[in-house]
N, C-alpha and C positions, 0 to 999 in steps of 0.2 A: 641438312644444315643444323638440325637439333632444335631449332626454334620455329615458331609459326611464322609464315611469310605472308605479307599483305597481298591481297588480290591484285592490286595494281602492279606490284613487282613481278608476280607470276605472269600476268597478262603481257607485260613488257618482254619478259624472257621468252615466252612462247610466241610472241608477235601476233597476238589476237586482242580484240577489244575485251573489256572487263565482263560484259554480259556473256559473251561466248565462253570465256575462260571459266566463269562461275558455273555455267551449264555443264561444261566438260567435267569440272571438279565434282559437282553434285552427281553427275552420272557415274563417275568413278566411285564415289561414296556409296551409292546404291548398289553398284555391282559388287564391291567388296563385301557389303553386308549380305547380299543375296547368296554369294558364293561361300559364305561363312569362312572367310580368310582370317588369318591371325593378325592382320594389320588393318588399320582403318585410317581414314582421313577425318580429322575433326576441325571444326571451325571455332576459332577463339577471337571474339571481338573483331570480326571482319578480316581475319587472317586465317590461313589454313596450315595444318601440319599433318604429316603422315607419322603414325605411331603404332606401336603394338597394342592390341586390345588388352584391356585389364585382365581378362580371363587367362591370358597367356603369361601373366607376371611370374608365377612360380617357375615356369619353364625358362623364362628369360634370365632370372637371377642365377640359375644353375650355370648358364653360359657366360653371362657378363659380370658376375660377382657384383651386382648392384648393391649399394649400401642398404642396410636395413631400413625398412619403412619406418617413418617417424610416427609417434603417437600424439594425437591431438587431445590433450586433457581438456577438462571442462573450462579451466582458466584460459587456455590457449584459444579454445573455440569461442568463448565469450569475448575475448580481446579481438580476435579475428573478425567476429561479426560486427563489433563496434566499428572497426576500421573499414570493413566492406561497405557498411551502410552510411558512414559519416565522412568518408574520404574526400579530399585530403584532410588529415587530422594529426594533431600533435600528441605527444605522450601526455602532456598536462591535461589536454581535453579528454583523453581516454581515462586518465586517473580520476577526473572529475565525475565521469559517468560511472566508473566501477567503484570508486571510493577507496581504492588501494593503489599502491605503487605498481607500475606495469613494466618496469625495465626488463625483468627476466622474460616475461611473456612476449613482449615486442621483439627482444633480441632473438628468442627462439623462432618466432615467426619469420624474421629476416633470415636466420640460418637455414630454415626450411624452404626459403625462397617463395613463401606465400605472400609476403609483405616486403615492400622496398621503400627507400627514400624517394619521394617524388618532387621534392623541392624544399624551400624554406619559407616560413611565414615572415612577412614583412612587419616584424614587431621586435621590441627589445630582446636581445639575445638571439634573434633569428632562429627560433626553434625549428627542428626538422619536421617536415610534413610526411606522413606515411600513407601509402595506398597499397592496393592489392596488385598482384602480378599475373602474368599469363598462367603460371603454375597454379595459382589459386583457381582460376577459371577451369583449368584442366582437371585439377584434383576434385572439384565439386561438380564437374560435368555440365557446366553452363557455358553458353557462347559469349555472353556479355553481362555486365553488371545490371542491365535492364531485366535480366532473367532472374534476379534475386527475388525470393518470395516477398510478397507485400503483406504486412501485418493487417489483419482484420481490425477495423477501427473500434468495434465493440470489445474485442479481446484486449486491445491496447488500453482502453478505458478501464477494464477490469484490472489490468496490471498496475495502472496508476493508482487506483483505489487501494489495492493490496499494499503497494509501497507506502502510501500515505498512512495506512493503518499501522504498518510496521514501524514507521518513524514515530508515530504517536505512542506506541507501546514502549519504545526505547526512551522517549522523553518522560514517560510516566514512571519509569524505574528509577 
């Protein structure tokens, strides 16, 4: 189908309960890994998808003429991480965190299908809310947003102190 399919839909299609279906899928995942096949089944936020292993990418592009892989610059990664951790979030909120305009970065992330519109904020102008996509999970090899790394509180405090010192330096100039 090209997209991940929710467990309940797979279970309904194969006419089994969800627990049995999950066990069968996990067994297939293990078997594909043990047999070192070129395909794999991945789990994305409670849904499953069969896809080619990343190691096979170069071979696949020769066959399928897949578009060139996109490059995630530091600006795009910074914007993407803000969206991933703060979603749903508006461009204005992203700009308040980054301190610069984000139109280009957000538009590129939407073009790369790592970010999408997830709704509108109930506020004047009804700004668009952005969130991450299944492709984001797939690209970074995580099953759900709960798998995002958690910042060490001590490190976070260090970052805050550095930012405050930087602001003070700018004010002194």
